[in-house]
N, C-alpha and C positions, 0 to 999 in steps of 0.2 A: 546434534539434531538442530539446535535454533542457530541462528547467525545473528552476533551482536559486534555493532560497530560504534566506536566513538565518533562524535561529530568534531571535525577539526575547528570549526568557528565557535562551537560552543563545546569547551573541552570538558566541563561538568556533566554533560548529556550523553547518553547513548542510547542506540537503536537496536531494538531486538525483534527479528521476523522468526515467526513460528509458522510451518506448513502442516496442515493435516488433510489427509485424504479419507475417503470412504466416510464423510461426516453424516450423522444421522440425525443431529441435532441444530441443524443450521437455523431453523425457525427462532429456536428459543435462544439461541446466541444472540441473533440480530435484536430479540428482544431486550436480551441483558444488555446489551451494549446501548441501545436506547435510552434504559432506564439508568444507565452510569452505574451498573453493575459489574460490567467488563470495562477496564481502562484502557482501551486499546482500540484500532482501527481492524476492521472486519473487511478484509479485500475479495474479490474473486480472481483467483490466481491464473484464470484463463486470459484475462487482460494485460497480464504482467510477462514482459520478455525477459527479464533478468533482477533479482535482487536489487541491483545498483538502482534500478529506476524507483524503486521504493524509498531508499536511501536518499535520492534527490528530493523526493517529495517531502520526506519528513525533515530534511534540512530545511528545505523552504519554508515548511510550516514552523517550525521551531523560529524561525529568523522572523516570520510575520508576527508571530506571539510576542518576540522580543521586543520589536519595535512597535508593538500595538496597531498592526495594520490587518489583522485576520479578516478573511471574507466570509468564514462562518464562523459558527457560535463555539467551537472547541479544536483542540489541537488536533483531534483524532479525525474529526471530519474535514479540517484543513488538510490532512495528509490525503486523503481520498480525492479532496476538489484539485489539488497538485498534480495529482495523476492525471487529469484529464486535459486535452486539447484545447477545449472551451473553457470561455467563465460563466457557466451554466451550471449551478451548483445541484440543482435536481438530476440534471444530465448525468453528472459525475456519479452521482450516488447509484443510478440506474445502471450505469456502466460497469463502475468500479468497486462498488459496495457489495458485500455479501447479498443473496438474495434466500429467502426461505428454502428453496428447492436443492442450493448448491451442494455437491458430493464433495467440493474440498472449499477451505478457506486457508487465508495466510492472516495469521493475526500479528499485528505491527504494535508494539510498545515503546514507549519514548518514557526515558528513567532517568534518574539521577546515577551517576557512576557509584556513589557511595550507597545508594538505596538497595537493598534487596529486591529482586526481581522477583515479580510474581509468577514465574512461571509455571509452578506448581498448581496454582491456582486456575490458571488458563488450561493447563493439561486435565484438571479434574472435571471442569466445565465441559471441554470438548469429547464428544462421542464420536471418536474417530482414531485414524491410525495417525501418530505423527511421523513426519519423515523429512529428512535434511532438507532445509530452506532453500539451497542450492538447486533441489529438484524442481523448481516452481517453473523452469523454460520447458520441463516436459509436459507441463499443461496448458501453454500457451497457445491461443486459436491466432494464428499468424493473419490469416485472411481477415478474422474481425479488426485486429489491430491496424492493418494495412488500410482497411477502410476507413476506420474512425480518426488516424491521424493524417490521411490522405497521404499516403507515402508513395511516391511514383516509381517506376521502373529504372529510369534515371537515377534516382537518388539511391537506389540499393546498390548499384554499382560502383557508387564511390565511397558507400560506410555501410556500417551495418544497420540493421532496423533497430537495434539498441540505440546507435548514434543519432537516428532520426527521430525517437520518440523523445530521448532526453532532451534534444534541441526543441522541439516543439514545448515539451512542458517548461523548460527555462526561460523561454522567449513569450509565452503566452500573454504574459503582463505588459508587454511591451508593444504588442501589435494591435 
């Protein structure tokens, strides 16, 4: 049900993604994340094309944390920030962060490989149905994503939407 990947550049770290639908307590979850009771990023899955997109954002966040160059205050807020094509932190939270009325949420955890994952704690907190994280693409709002990332029809002809999104995420720091 969840998806866990090790980070190649940080072999001691793993990223776990958990997708929930029919969430009834999104406001409570968001408050818990703000208060630090949930050690994870709560992401609006409608703004995601593929779990790989989250893996790229998490990898960038761990790298920024390691070299001391984070633009936000925590690793999990850095993941949400890295999903955005712009350098506006508040805009990133508005577009990619979970909102109080959301019916679905993707929870992203970064943890040591040896550390026991806190998956049962997350499952206990979320009042909703867990589905395989790979199903995130079934919730994607393609029109919103194309508009936000400014994807042109020509670009779609030579690559996938995921290619375009990841390219913008990876290069936003140098533009």
